[in-house]
C-alpha positions as a Markdown table, in Angstrom:
| # | Residue | x | y | z |
|---|---|---|---|---|
| 1 | Met | 9.3 | 1.4 | 21.5 |
| 2 | Thr | 5.9 | 3.1 | 21.5 |
| 3 | Thr | 5.8 | 3.5 | 17.7 |
| 4 | Phe | 6.7 | -0.2 | 17.3 |
| 5 | Asn | 4.0 | -1.2 | 19.7 |
| 6 | Thr | 1.5 | 0.9 | 17.9 |
| 7 | Val | 2.4 | -0.5 | 14.5 |
| 8 | Lys | 2.3 | -4.0 | 16.0 |
| 9 | Ala | -1.2 | -3.4 | 17.4 |
| 10 | Ile | -2.5 | -2.0 | 14.1 |
| 11 | Val | -1.2 | -5.1 | 12.2 |
| 12 | Lys | -2.7 | -7.4 | 14.7 |
| 13 | Arg | -6.2 | -5.7 | 14.5 |
| 14 | Ser | -6.2 | -5.6 | 10.7 |
| 15 | Gln | -4.7 | -9.0 | 10.0 |
| 16 | Asp | -7.8 | -10.2 | 8.1 |
| 17 | Thr | -7.6 | -7.5 | 5.4 |
| 18 | Leu | -3.8 | -6.9 | 5.4 |
| 19 | Leu | -3.2 | -8.8 | 2.1 |
| 20 | Gln | -6.1 | -6.9 | 0.4 |
| 21 | Asp | -4.8 | -3.6 | 1.6 |
| 22 | Ala | -1.3 | -4.4 | 0.3 |
| 23 | Ala | -2.7 | -5.4 | -3.1 |
| 24 | Gly | -4.6 | -2.2 | -3.3 |
| 25 | Ala | -1.6 | -0.1 | -2.4 |
| 26 | Ala | 0.5 | -2.0 | -5.0 |
| 27 | Ala | -2.2 | -1.3 | -7.6 |
| 28 | Leu | -2.2 | 2.4 | -6.8 |
| 29 | Val | 1.6 | 2.5 | -7.2 |
| 30 | Val | 1.3 | 0.8 | -10.6 |
| 31 | Met | -1.4 | 3.2 | -11.8 |
| 32 | Leu | 0.7 | 6.2 | -10.7 |
| 33 | Val | 3.8 | 4.9 | -12.5 |
| 34 | Val | 1.9 | 4.1 | -15.7 |
| 35 | Gly | 0.1 | 7.5 | -15.5 |
| 36 | Leu | 3.4 | 9.4 | -15.1 |
| 37 | His | 5.0 | 7.5 | -18.0 |
| 38 | Leu | 2.0 | 7.7 | -20.3 |
| 39 | Pro | 2.8 | 11.2 | -21.8 |
| 40 | Ala | 6.2 | 9.8 | -23.0 |
| 41 | Phe | 4.4 | 7.3 | -25.3 |
| 42 | Met | 2.2 | 9.9 | -27.0 |
C-alpha cells in the first residue's frame, strides 16, 4: 500500500497541472511515433 499512497499524494499535490502534464506527455508520444515512422515516407 505504500506505493499506492505515494502515487495518491503526488496526484493530490500536482492536481493543478495534471492535465497540462498529461497533454505534454501525449504530445511527446505523438512526436516519437511520427519521428519513428518518418523514414518510411522518404
